[in-house]
PyMOL commands that place a pseudoatom at each C-alpha (Angstrom):
pseudoatom trace, name=CA, resn=UNK, resi=1, chain=A, elem=C, hetatm=0, pos=[0.000, 0.000, 0.000]
pseudoatom trace, name=CA, resn=UNK, resi=2, chain=A, elem=C, hetatm=0, pos=[1.621, 3.312, -1.077]
pseudoatom trace, name=CA, resn=UNK, resi=3, chain=A, elem=C, hetatm=0, pos=[2.075, 6.167, 1.379]
pseudoatom trace, name=CA, resn=UNK, resi=4, chain=A, elem=C, hetatm=0, pos=[0.473, 9.410, 0.260]
pseudoatom trace, name=CA, resn=UNK, resi=5, chain=A, elem=C, hetatm=0, pos=[1.198, 12.886, 1.513]
pseudoatom trace, name=CA, resn=UNK, resi=6, chain=A, elem=C, hetatm=0, pos=[-1.746, 15.183, 1.763]
pseudoatom trace, name=CA, resn=UNK, resi=7, chain=A, elem=C, hetatm=0, pos=[-1.337, 18.708, 0.467]
pseudoatom trace, name=CA, resn=UNK, resi=8, chain=A, elem=C, hetatm=0, pos=[-4.505, 19.856, 2.141]
pseudoatom trace, name=CA, resn=UNK, resi=9, chain=A, elem=C, hetatm=0, pos=[-5.051, 21.609, 5.439]
pseudoatom trace, name=CA, resn=UNK, resi=10, chain=A, elem=C, hetatm=0, pos=[-8.583, 22.139, 6.762]
pseudoatom trace, name=CA, resn=UNK, resi=11, chain=A, elem=C, hetatm=0, pos=[-10.063, 21.715, 3.304]
pseudoatom trace, name=CA, resn=UNK, resi=12, chain=A, elem=C, hetatm=0, pos=[-7.716, 24.168, 1.567]
pseudoatom trace, name=CA, resn=UNK, resi=13, chain=A, elem=C, hetatm=0, pos=[-4.685, 23.538, -0.534]
pseudoatom trace, name=CA, resn=UNK, resi=14, chain=A, elem=C, hetatm=0, pos=[-1.535, 24.649, 1.285]
pseudoatom trace, name=CA, resn=UNK, resi=15, chain=A, elem=C, hetatm=0, pos=[-0.273, 26.436, -1.831]
pseudoatom trace, name=CA, resn=UNK, resi=16, chain=A, elem=C, hetatm=0, pos=[-3.542, 28.352, -2.172]
pseudoatom trace, name=CA, resn=UNK, resi=17, chain=A, elem=C, hetatm=0, pos=[-3.392, 29.376, 1.472]
pseudoatom trace, name=CA, resn=UNK, resi=18, chain=A, elem=C, hetatm=0, pos=[0.192, 30.685, 1.249]
pseudoatom trace, name=CA, resn=UNK, resi=19, chain=A, elem=C, hetatm=0, pos=[-0.719, 32.621, -1.908]
pseudoatom trace, name=CA, resn=UNK, resi=20, chain=A, elem=C, hetatm=0, pos=[-3.696, 34.129, -0.118]
pseudoatom trace, name=CA, resn=UNK, resi=21, chain=A, elem=C, hetatm=0, pos=[-1.511, 35.086, 2.867]
pseudoatom trace, name=CA, resn=UNK, resi=22, chain=A, elem=C, hetatm=0, pos=[1.014, 36.842, 0.634]
pseudoatom trace, name=CA, resn=UNK, resi=23, chain=A, elem=C, hetatm=0, pos=[-1.642, 38.771, -1.248]
pseudoatom trace, name=CA, resn=UNK, resi=24, chain=A, elem=C, hetatm=0, pos=[-3.543, 39.786, 1.904]
pseudoatom trace, name=CA, resn=UNK, resi=25, chain=A, elem=C, hetatm=0, pos=[-0.617, 40.459, 4.252]
pseudoatom trace, name=CA, resn=UNK, resi=26, chain=A, elem=C, hetatm=0, pos=[-0.648, 43.944, 5.695]
pseudoatom trace, name=CA, resn=UNK, resi=27, chain=A, elem=C, hetatm=0, pos=[2.331, 46.163, 5.037]
pseudoatom trace, name=CA, resn=UNK, resi=28, chain=A, elem=C, hetatm=0, pos=[4.106, 46.463, 8.367]
pseudoatom trace, name=CA, resn=UNK, resi=29, chain=A, elem=C, hetatm=0, pos=[6.752, 48.988, 7.328]
pseudoatom trace, name=CA, resn=UNK, resi=30, chain=A, elem=C, hetatm=0, pos=[5.087, 51.725, 9.393]
pseudoatom trace, name=CA, resn=UNK, resi=31, chain=A, elem=C, hetatm=0, pos=[5.144, 49.509, 12.487]
pseudoatom trace, name=CA, resn=UNK, resi=32, chain=A, elem=C, hetatm=0, pos=[8.808, 48.672, 11.905]
pseudoatom trace, name=CA, resn=UNK, resi=33, chain=A, elem=C, hetatm=0, pos=[9.692, 52.361, 11.600]
pseudoatom trace, name=CA, resn=UNK, resi=34, chain=A, elem=C, hetatm=0, pos=[7.842, 53.146, 14.815]
pseudoatom trace, name=CA, resn=UNK, resi=35, chain=A, elem=C, hetatm=0, pos=[9.582, 50.252, 16.588]
pseudoatom trace, name=CA, resn=UNK, resi=36, chain=A, elem=C, hetatm=0, pos=[13.035, 51.423, 15.421]
pseudoatom trace, name=CA, resn=UNK, resi=37, chain=A, elem=C, hetatm=0, pos=[12.310, 54.973, 16.640]
pseudoatom trace, name=CA, resn=UNK, resi=38, chain=A, elem=C, hetatm=0, pos=[11.091, 53.744, 19.992]
pseudoatom trace, name=CA, resn=UNK, resi=39, chain=A, elem=C, hetatm=0, pos=[14.011, 51.342, 20.303]
pseudoatom trace, name=CA, resn=UNK, resi=40, chain=A, elem=C, hetatm=0, pos=[16.475, 54.219, 19.932]
pseudoatom trace, name=CA, resn=UNK, resi=41, chain=A, elem=C, hetatm=0, pos=[14.658, 56.139, 22.662]
pseudoatom trace, name=CA, resn=UNK, resi=42, chain=A, elem=C, hetatm=0, pos=[14.452, 53.117, 24.935]
pseudoatom trace, name=CA, resn=UNK, resi=43, chain=A, elem=C, hetatm=0, pos=[18.161, 52.411, 24.508]
pseudoatom trace, name=CA, resn=UNK, resi=44, chain=A, elem=C, hetatm=0, pos=[18.927, 55.971, 25.594]
pseudoatom trace, name=CA, resn=UNK, resi=45, chain=A, elem=C, hetatm=0, pos=[16.383, 56.338, 28.383]
pseudoatom trace, name=CA, resn=UNK, resi=46, chain=A, elem=C, hetatm=0, pos=[15.667, 52.918, 29.886]
pseudoatom trace, name=CA, resn=UNK, resi=47, chain=A, elem=C, hetatm=0, pos=[19.068, 51.262, 30.240]
pseudoatom trace, name=CA, resn=UNK, resi=48, chain=A, elem=C, hetatm=0, pos=[21.746, 51.844, 32.829]
pseudoatom trace, name=CA, resn=UNK, resi=49, chain=A, elem=C, hetatm=0, pos=[25.169, 52.980, 31.583]
pseudoatom trace, name=CA, resn=UNK, resi=50, chain=A, elem=C, hetatm=0, pos=[26.569, 49.471, 32.170]
pseudoatom trace, name=CA, resn=UNK, resi=51, chain=A, elem=C, hetatm=0, pos=[23.694, 47.889, 30.225]
pseudoatom trace, name=CA, resn=UNK, resi=52, chain=A, elem=C, hetatm=0, pos=[24.170, 50.366, 27.364]
pseudoatom trace, name=CA, resn=UNK, resi=53, chain=A, elem=C, hetatm=0, pos=[27.852, 49.515, 27.189]
pseudoatom trace, name=CA, resn=UNK, resi=54, chain=A, elem=C, hetatm=0, pos=[27.260, 45.774, 27.099]
pseudoatom trace, name=CA, resn=UNK, resi=55, chain=A, elem=C, hetatm=0, pos=[24.400, 46.031, 24.615]
pseudoatom trace, name=CA, resn=UNK, resi=56, chain=A, elem=C, hetatm=0, pos=[26.596, 48.119, 22.305]
pseudoatom trace, name=CA, resn=UNK, resi=57, chain=A, elem=C, hetatm=0, pos=[29.435, 45.611, 22.531]
pseudoatom trace, name=CA, resn=UNK, resi=58, chain=A, elem=C, hetatm=0, pos=[27.143, 42.629, 22.009]
pseudoatom trace, name=CA, resn=UNK, resi=59, chain=A, elem=C, hetatm=0, pos=[24.819, 43.885, 19.278]
pseudoatom trace, name=CA, resn=UNK, resi=60, chain=A, elem=C, hetatm=0, pos=[26.753, 46.649, 17.524]
pseudoatom trace, name=CA, resn=UNK, resi=61, chain=A, elem=C, hetatm=0, pos=[30.293, 45.348, 17.730]
pseudoatom trace, name=CA, resn=UNK, resi=62, chain=A, elem=C, hetatm=0, pos=[29.200, 41.684, 17.554]
pseudoatom trace, name=CA, resn=UNK, resi=63, chain=A, elem=C, hetatm=0, pos=[31.349, 40.618, 20.491]
pseudoatom trace, name=CA, resn=UNK, resi=64, chain=A, elem=C, hetatm=0, pos=[30.617, 37.357, 22.263]
pseudoatom trace, name=CA, resn=UNK, resi=65, chain=A, elem=C, hetatm=0, pos=[29.836, 37.137, 25.968]
pseudoatom trace, name=CA, resn=UNK, resi=66, chain=A, elem=C, hetatm=0, pos=[33.311, 35.780, 26.805]
pseudoatom trace, name=CA, resn=UNK, resi=67, chain=A, elem=C, hetatm=0, pos=[34.918, 38.597, 24.786]
pseudoatom trace, name=CA, resn=UNK, resi=68, chain=A, elem=C, hetatm=0, pos=[32.863, 41.218, 26.604]
pseudoatom trace, name=CA, resn=UNK, resi=69, chain=A, elem=C, hetatm=0, pos=[33.715, 39.648, 29.958]
pseudoatom trace, name=CA, resn=UNK, resi=70, chain=A, elem=C, hetatm=0, pos=[37.407, 39.790, 29.153]
pseudoatom trace, name=CA, resn=UNK, resi=71, chain=A, elem=C, hetatm=0, pos=[37.178, 43.364, 27.811]
pseudoatom trace, name=CA, resn=UNK, resi=72, chain=A, elem=C, hetatm=0, pos=[35.364, 44.628, 30.923]
pseudoatom trace, name=CA, resn=UNK, resi=73, chain=A, elem=C, hetatm=0, pos=[37.159, 42.357, 33.410]
pseudoatom trace, name=CA, resn=UNK, resi=74, chain=A, elem=C, hetatm=0, pos=[33.978, 40.761, 34.737]
pseudoatom trace, name=CA, resn=UNK, resi=75, chain=A, elem=C, hetatm=0, pos=[32.600, 37.220, 34.878]
pseudoatom trace, name=CA, resn=UNK, resi=76, chain=A, elem=C, hetatm=0, pos=[30.729, 35.800, 31.912]
pseudoatom trace, name=CA, resn=UNK, resi=77, chain=A, elem=C, hetatm=0, pos=[27.710, 35.280, 34.135]
pseudoatom trace, name=CA, resn=UNK, resi=78, chain=A, elem=C, hetatm=0, pos=[27.696, 38.999, 34.948]
pseudoatom trace, name=CA, resn=UNK, resi=79, chain=A, elem=C, hetatm=0, pos=[27.637, 39.854, 31.255]
pseudoatom trace, name=CA, resn=UNK, resi=80, chain=A, elem=C, hetatm=0, pos=[24.902, 37.318, 30.592]
pseudoatom trace, name=CA, resn=UNK, resi=81, chain=A, elem=C, hetatm=0, pos=[22.715, 38.588, 33.458]
pseudoatom trace, name=CA, resn=UNK, resi=82, chain=A, elem=C, hetatm=0, pos=[23.257, 42.224, 32.502]
pseudoatom trace, name=CA, resn=UNK, resi=83, chain=A, elem=C, hetatm=0, pos=[22.300, 41.554, 28.881]
pseudoatom trace, name=CA, resn=UNK, resi=84, chain=A, elem=C, hetatm=0, pos=[19.210, 39.609, 30.006]
pseudoatom trace, name=CA, resn=UNK, resi=85, chain=A, elem=C, hetatm=0, pos=[18.107, 42.484, 32.241]
pseudoatom trace, name=CA, resn=UNK, resi=86, chain=A, elem=C, hetatm=0, pos=[18.702, 44.977, 29.434]
pseudoatom trace, name=CA, resn=UNK, resi=87, chain=A, elem=C, hetatm=0, pos=[16.629, 42.889, 27.016]
pseudoatom trace, name=CA, resn=UNK, resi=88, chain=A, elem=C, hetatm=0, pos=[13.864, 42.588, 29.596]
pseudoatom trace, name=CA, resn=UNK, resi=89, chain=A, elem=C, hetatm=0, pos=[13.822, 46.359, 30.158]
pseudoatom trace, name=CA, resn=UNK, resi=90, chain=A, elem=C, hetatm=0, pos=[13.692, 46.996, 26.420]
pseudoatom trace, name=CA, resn=UNK, resi=91, chain=A, elem=C, hetatm=0, pos=[10.935, 44.440, 25.961]
pseudoatom trace, name=CA, resn=UNK, resi=92, chain=A, elem=C, hetatm=0, pos=[8.799, 45.968, 28.706]
pseudoatom trace, name=CA, resn=UNK, resi=93, chain=A, elem=C, hetatm=0, pos=[9.404, 49.427, 27.306]
pseudoatom trace, name=CA, resn=UNK, resi=94, chain=A, elem=C, hetatm=0, pos=[8.579, 48.483, 23.716]
pseudoatom trace, name=CA, resn=UNK, resi=95, chain=A, elem=C, hetatm=0, pos=[5.780, 45.947, 24.040]
pseudoatom trace, name=CA, resn=UNK, resi=96, chain=A, elem=C, hetatm=0, pos=[3.067, 48.599, 23.810]
pseudoatom trace, name=CA, resn=UNK, resi=97, chain=A, elem=C, hetatm=0, pos=[4.851, 50.670, 21.158]
pseudoatom trace, name=CA, resn=UNK, resi=98, chain=A, elem=C, hetatm=0, pos=[3.108, 48.964, 18.277]
for i in range(1, 98): cmd.bond("trace and resi %d" % i, "trace and resi %d" % (i + 1))
show_as sticks, trace
zoom trace
C-alpha cells in the first residue's frame, strides 16, 4: 500500500493558502519604523550605563559574551545577566509601542 502525503489543510490547498496570505498580508513597514524609533529612545532612556555599554558591545560590535567579559574584566555570568536584564527592560518598554 503506497504512502500518500496530503497537500490539504482544513479543506484548503496549502499552496492556495500561502498565496492568499502573501496577497492579503498587511504592510508592516510603518510599524517597523515606529519600533526602530522607539528602540532608539528606549536604549537611551531605559538602560543603565553598564547595560548600554554591554548592549553596544554585544549587538553593535558583535562581540561574544566571553569577549565582553574579558574586555570589561567581569565574569561571563555577569555579562549574561546584565544583557538579560537589558533585554527585559527593552521588551517591557517596547511591548506597547506597536
